[in-house]
Every structure is written in structure tokens, then in C-alpha cells.
C-alpha positions as CSV (number, residue, x, y, z in Angstrom):
1,M,153.1,117.1,85.5
2,T,153.5,113.5,84.4
3,P,151.2,110.8,85.7
4,V,154.0,109.4,87.9
5,A,154.6,112.8,89.4
6,R,150.9,113.3,90.0
7,R,150.7,110.0,91.7
8,R,153.6,110.8,94.0
9,W,152.1,114.2,94.8
10,F,148.7,112.6,95.7
11,S,150.6,110.0,97.8
12,K,152.6,112.6,99.8
13,V,149.6,114.8,100.5
14,H,147.4,111.8,101.4
15,K,150.1,110.3,103.7
16,W,151.0,113.5,105.7
17,L,147.4,114.7,106.0
18,A,146.3,111.2,107.2
19,L,149.0,111.4,109.9
20,F,147.9,114.8,111.0
21,V,144.1,114.3,110.8
22,G,143.9,110.6,111.3
23,V,143.6,110.8,115.1
24,Q,140.6,113.2,114.9
25,L,139.0,111.0,112.2
26,A,139.2,108.1,114.7
27,I,137.7,110.3,117.5
28,W,134.9,111.3,115.2
29,T,134.1,107.7,114.5
30,A,134.3,106.6,118.1
31,S,132.3,109.5,119.5
32,G,129.7,109.1,116.8
33,L,129.4,105.5,117.7
34,I,128.9,106.3,121.4
35,M,126.2,108.8,120.5
36,T,124.3,106.1,118.6
37,L,124.3,103.5,121.3
38,Y,121.4,104.8,123.4
39,D,118.1,106.5,122.6
40,I,118.2,110.2,123.3
41,E,115.3,109.9,125.8
42,I,117.5,107.6,127.9
43,V,120.4,110.0,127.6
44,H,118.1,112.9,128.8
45,G,117.0,110.8,131.8
46,E,113.4,110.9,131.0
47,H,112.9,107.5,132.5
48,L,114.3,108.8,135.8
49,A,112.6,112.1,136.4
50,A,109.8,114.2,134.9
51,R,110.8,117.7,133.6
52,G,108.7,120.8,133.8
53,A,106.0,121.6,136.3
54,K,104.0,119.1,138.3
55,T,100.4,120.3,137.7
56,E,97.6,119.9,140.2
57,P,94.0,121.1,140.1
58,L,93.8,124.8,140.6
59,N,90.8,126.8,141.9
60,I,90.6,129.5,139.4
61,D,88.7,131.8,141.8
62,E,91.9,132.1,143.8
63,V,93.9,133.4,140.8
64,L,94.2,137.0,140.1
65,P,93.3,137.8,136.4
66,L,96.0,139.1,134.1
67,S,94.2,142.4,133.7
68,A,94.7,143.1,137.5
69,L,98.5,142.6,137.2
70,V,99.4,144.6,134.1
71,G,98.3,147.8,132.4
72,V,96.8,148.1,128.9
73,N,99.9,149.8,127.5
74,T,102.5,147.7,129.4
75,G,101.2,144.3,128.7
76,P,103.6,141.4,128.2
77,V,104.4,139.8,124.8
78,S,103.1,136.5,126.2
79,A,101.7,135.3,129.5
80,R,101.5,131.8,131.0
81,L,99.6,130.6,134.1
82,V,101.5,127.7,135.8
83,N,100.5,125.7,138.8
84,N,103.5,123.7,140.0
85,S,102.6,121.6,143.0
86,G,100.2,124.2,144.3
87,R,102.6,127.0,143.6
88,A,100.5,129.1,141.1
89,F,102.2,131.9,139.2
90,W,102.0,134.1,136.2
91,E,105.0,134.0,133.8
92,L,105.0,137.3,132.0
93,S,107.4,137.6,129.0
94,Y,108.5,141.0,127.9
95,P,111.0,141.8,125.1
96,D,113.9,142.3,127.6
97,E,112.9,140.2,130.7
98,V,110.6,137.6,132.2
99,Q,108.6,138.4,135.3
100,L,107.2,135.7,137.7
101,I,104.2,136.9,139.7
102,N,102.4,135.0,142.4
103,A,99.0,134.3,140.9
104,R,97.3,134.6,144.3
105,T,98.9,137.7,145.8
106,G,100.1,139.6,142.7
107,K,103.6,139.9,144.3
108,S,106.9,138.8,142.8
109,L,107.4,135.1,143.2
110,T,109.6,134.4,146.2
111,P,112.6,131.9,146.1
112,L,112.0,128.4,147.1
113,L,113.3,127.1,150.4
114,K,115.6,124.1,150.6
115,A,112.8,121.9,152.0
116,E,110.5,122.9,149.2
117,V,113.1,122.1,146.6
118,R,113.7,118.7,148.1
119,E,109.9,118.0,148.0
120,V,109.7,119.1,144.4
121,A,112.6,116.8,143.5
122,K,111.0,113.8,145.3
123,Q,107.8,114.3,143.4
124,A,109.7,114.5,140.0
125,Y,112.0,111.6,140.6
126,K,110.8,108.2,139.4
127,G,113.3,106.0,141.2
128,Q,113.7,104.7,144.7
129,A,117.0,106.4,145.7
130,S,117.2,109.0,148.4
131,I,118.4,112.6,148.0
132,K,122.1,112.9,148.4
133,S,122.4,116.7,148.4
134,A,120.5,119.8,147.5
135,R,122.5,122.9,146.7
136,L,121.8,126.4,145.4
137,L,124.5,127.0,142.9
138,D,125.9,130.5,142.1
139,S,128.2,129.3,139.4
140,A,127.0,127.0,136.6
141,P,128.7,123.7,136.2
142,I,129.6,122.5,132.7
143,E,126.7,120.1,132.7
144,W,124.2,122.9,133.2
145,R,125.6,125.9,131.2
146,R,122.6,128.2,131.8
147,Y,121.5,130.8,134.3
148,T,122.3,131.0,138.0
149,P,121.4,130.7,140.8
150,V,119.8,127.3,140.2
151,W,119.0,124.4,142.6
152,Q,120.9,121.2,142.0
153,V,119.5,118.1,143.7
154,E,121.5,114.9,143.5
155,F,120.2,111.4,144.2
156,S,122.2,108.5,145.5
157,D,121.4,106.1,142.6
158,K,123.7,104.3,140.3
159,D,123.0,106.8,137.5
160,A,124.3,109.7,139.7
161,T,121.1,111.6,138.8
162,R,121.0,115.3,139.3
163,L,117.9,117.6,138.8
164,Y,118.3,121.3,138.1
165,I,115.3,123.2,139.5
166,H,114.3,126.8,138.9
167,P,114.9,128.7,142.2
168,R,111.5,130.5,142.1
169,T,109.1,128.5,140.0
170,G,110.2,125.0,141.2
171,E,110.1,123.7,137.7
172,V,112.5,120.8,136.9
173,E,114.6,122.4,134.1
174,T,116.6,119.4,133.2
175,V,118.0,116.0,134.3
176,R,121.6,115.0,134.2
177,T,123.0,111.5,134.6
178,R,126.3,109.7,134.3
179,L,125.3,108.5,130.8
180,W,124.5,112.1,129.8
181,R,127.9,113.2,131.0
182,I,129.6,110.5,128.9
183,Y,127.4,111.6,125.9
184,D,128.4,115.2,126.5
185,I,132.1,114.4,126.4
186,A,131.5,112.4,123.2
187,W,129.6,115.4,121.8
188,M,132.4,117.8,122.8
189,L,135.0,115.6,121.0
190,H,132.8,115.2,118.0
191,I,132.2,118.9,117.4
192,M,135.7,119.9,118.6
193,D,134.3,122.7,120.9
194,Y,136.3,122.1,124.0
195,R,135.2,125.3,125.8
196,T,131.4,125.7,125.6
197,R,130.5,122.4,123.9
198,N,127.8,124.2,122.0
199,D,129.4,125.6,118.8
200,F,129.4,123.0,116.0
201,N,130.4,125.6,113.5
202,N,133.6,126.6,115.1
203,P,136.7,127.3,113.0
204,L,138.6,124.2,114.3
205,I,136.1,121.7,113.1
206,K,135.8,123.5,109.7
207,I,139.6,123.2,109.2
208,V,139.9,119.6,110.2
209,A,136.8,118.7,108.2
210,S,138.3,120.4,105.1
211,L,141.5,118.4,105.6
212,G,139.5,115.2,106.0
213,L,137.8,115.9,102.7
214,T,141.3,116.5,101.1
215,I,142.4,113.1,102.4
216,A,139.4,111.5,100.8
217,L,140.0,113.3,97.4
218,T,143.7,112.5,97.3
219,G,142.8,108.9,98.2
220,L,140.5,108.8,95.2
221,G,143.3,110.3,93.1
222,L,145.6,107.4,94.3
223,V,142.9,104.9,93.3
224,F,142.8,106.4,89.9
225,Y,146.6,106.5,89.3
226,R,147.4,103.1,91.0
227,V,144.4,101.0,90.0
228,L,142.2,102.5,87.3
229,L,144.9,103.9,85.0
230,P,147.1,100.8,85.0
231,F,144.0,98.7,84.3
232,W,143.0,100.8,81.3
233,R,146.5,100.6,80.0
234,K,146.7,96.9,80.3
235,R,143.3,96.6,78.6
236,D,144.4,98.8,75.7
237,L,147.7,96.9,75.4
238,S,145.8,93.6,75.2
239,K,143.6,94.9,72.4
240,T,146.3,96.6,70.3
241,G,149.4,94.7,71.2
242,Y,151.4,97.8,71.9
243,P,151.2,100.8,74.3
244,R,149.2,103.7,73.1
């Protein structure tokens, strides 16, 4: 293949791939820019609500010891004593399940009532807005994407803050805001996982990324044949007085 033929081949491949992949390249750039505009702590809403359990002083004499709850041969892989707003419980982790035991009675932890959930949300929330709604969800919305049932408490603030609270422990699992939702859309577009928004190794992004690399390589080929090669030829011609 002659240099002219190679240049034409690079040009055609570069042009058609750029037309095909160019839109996604622009989306990658725009979505990446969006994700760099705010600190991740702000995106996670850490300035609006505290995650996890709200610990309070606990009278250890009121707590049943772990040995009174489990047998020697049936012990959990790990155990955690949690006191969330006076709701003390043992979290016992086994290979195939997690048990939540009332640390005072030894019985399975009972689900929270709506009034209790609202109180937990008020304690966790750092703003001044009132609670707009509190719902026990049986199907996970796209912004949650975890287990159900789960309590969703929404506040009437400008950030459209929503807290997702464990239905039995009362722990604030996560915070979702309007900014997080915009960030999540940008993340979806960036990794090209339009279904679960979690898989950044999906086949689609691998294909498009490979095509994008091909665009870059063919572009370098055009630079060589259109800029560097003519430059070298002119330099040689100026030195010898005739083409080599």
C-alpha cells in the first residue's frame, strides 16, 4: 500500500468512526465534567444528614451478653452491639444471613413504626425543613438499588433530600439529594450502563472505548502522513536538491 493509499485509509476510518463514536465521546467529556464540579461529600449529602446510627449512652447492665444469645457451636462470624437512639440490638453476621436481636430482651428486633422512623429522620437531618413524607417501600427506586422493604423519608427542602432508613435498626443507610440524582445520571451516561448503573465493565463501554482508541490511533496516523512525512520530505529535498 502506497503512502497516499495509507493516508486515505486512515482518513476514512477516522472520519466514519468519529461520526459514530463522536457523540459518546462528547457525553463522556460532559458527564466527566459534571462529576468533577462538586466534592463527593456534598454529592453524598453529608452536610444535610448524618448516616449510620445515632449513638447514646447505654447501660451495659441492661444488655444481654452475647453468650446468652448464641451457642458455642453456632456462633456468628461477627457480632456488633449497636445503640441507635436507645434502640440497642445485637447484629449477628452468619455466612448466609444477618440476625438482628434486641439486646435487652433477646428477641428478634421488631420493625420500626412510622412515628419512630420520623423521629429518627428528624434527629439525623441537619437542616430546618419539615418532613414531607415517610413511606415504607416494597420496591426499590433507582436511587436506592438495594434491599426492601426500606423506609424513605423525604424533606421539603430545596435539595429534595431523602433519607433511606433500615426498617428494623433505624440506621440511616444513605442520603439522596437532587444533586446526587444529577450525578447519578452523569455516572450512568459515563459508564454506559443504562439499566443498573453499577457495571462499569459492561460490553458496550468496552466496544465504544476500543473504537475511541482506534479514532485516536488513526488520527495519529493522519498526523504522520499529512504533517510529519511531508515535512521530512521537504527537509530532505532542501538538503539534496532532489527527492529521495
